[in-house]
N, C-alpha and C positions, 0 to 999 in steps of 0.2 A: 698668398702665403698660407700654408696649411698649419693648423694648430695641432700640437701633439698632446695627447691626453696622458700625462705622467701616471695617473692613478691606474690606468689600465695596464701599463707596462710593469708595475710592481706587484701584481697579483700573486705570483708564485714565489716571491722573495722570502716571505716568512716561513713557508714550508721548507725551502732549501736551507734557510738559516738554522732552523730547529733540527733538521736532519743532520746537519754538520755538527752542531753542538752535541747532540745525543751520541752520534757516531764517533766523534773525535775526543769528547771530553767525558760525558756522563757514563757511558758504558765501560771505558777503560778504568775510570775512577772507581766504579762499582766492583770491577774485577780485582783491582788492587786492594780495596777495602775487604773484600771477601777472603782473599789470600792472607792478608794481614791478620784478620781475626782467626783464621785457621792456624797461623803461625803462633799467635799468642795462646791459643788453646793447647797446642802441642808443647810449647814452652812450659805452661803451667802443669801439664801432665808429667813432663820430665822432672820438674821440681818436686811434685808429689811422689814420684817414683824414687828420687834421691833421698827424700826425707824418710820414706818407708824403709828404704834399704839401710839407712843409717840406724833406724830403730831396730832392724833385724840384726845388724852387725853388733849392736850393743848387747843383744841377747847371747852372743857367742863369746863374750868376755870370760876369761878364766877367773871365776869369782874367788876361788881359794887363793890364787896368786895375788889378785888385786887386794884382798883383805889383808894378806900378810905383808905385802910390800908397797901398796899404793900405786903400783905400776899396771897400766892396762896392757894386757896381751890377750890374744885370741886363742880359742880352742882348736882352730883349724878348719872349721866349716863356714866361715863368715862370708866368703864370696858366693858360695852356692845359695845360702839362705838370703843374702842381700839381693841376689839376682831374682830369686823367686818372689820375694816381696815386691821388688821393683816392677816386675812384669804383671803381678796381680793388681797393683794399684794404678797402673797406667791404662785406664779403661779406653780413653779416646784413641790412644796410640795402638793398643791391642786390637780394637775394632777396625783399624785401618792397616793392620799387618805391619806395624812398625815395631821393631824390637829395641828395648832399652838395654844398653850394655853397661855394666859396672866397670868403670875405668880404673878407679883406685879407691882403696880403703886405708885411711891413715889415722894415726892416733895423736892427739895433742895431750901429752901427759900433764902439762902445767894447768890445763883447763879441765882435765878429765873428760874429754870429749872425743867422739869418733866422727870423722868426716868421710863421707862417701861421695865420690864423683860419678855421676851417671851421664851417658851420652846416647843420643838417638839421631839417626839419619832420617830427617823428615822430608827428604826430597820427593818421595812419592805422594805427599799431600799437596804439593804445589804443582803448577803447570810444568810441562816437560822442558820448556825452554829456560827455566831457572837453573842456576848451577847447583851442585850438590850442597846441601845445607845440613850441618850438624848442630844440634842444640846440646849444650853441656851445662849441667847445673850441679851444685854441691849441697848435700844434705848434712845436717849436724844433729847429733844426739849426745846427750850427756850421760855419763856413767854415774849412777846413783845407787847406793846400797844403804838401806835403812836397817838398823839393828832391831831385832824383835823385842 
């Protein structure tokens, strides 16, 4: 009867095991983590852009009308100014050629606030096999006028 040396038969097992772990678990997990961080950075940039756009829209409030009636209404250039501010403040998105679009500018008269909704299609930041992905955030700015 011949003896089988089990130690000699296991020599390549650890290398195969770690190759499988790295190939099937670690590398895909690293890819998901990287894409997740890129998504979070993009979402933060959209929020910054929405906040900046809200501040810009507040600058376009018709002050004479607001002082006389307490009602917030715009002078007519709010979308152009909000879009400009949004684009200038979304550095990460701009560097990756992603455009921020102002979807809506609304007024909450009871709170004297302006709400601006911004959206960006961040699909180009993620792998090609991911579906189209839009990030939408709302920025809020309050209308305040102080008397001299």
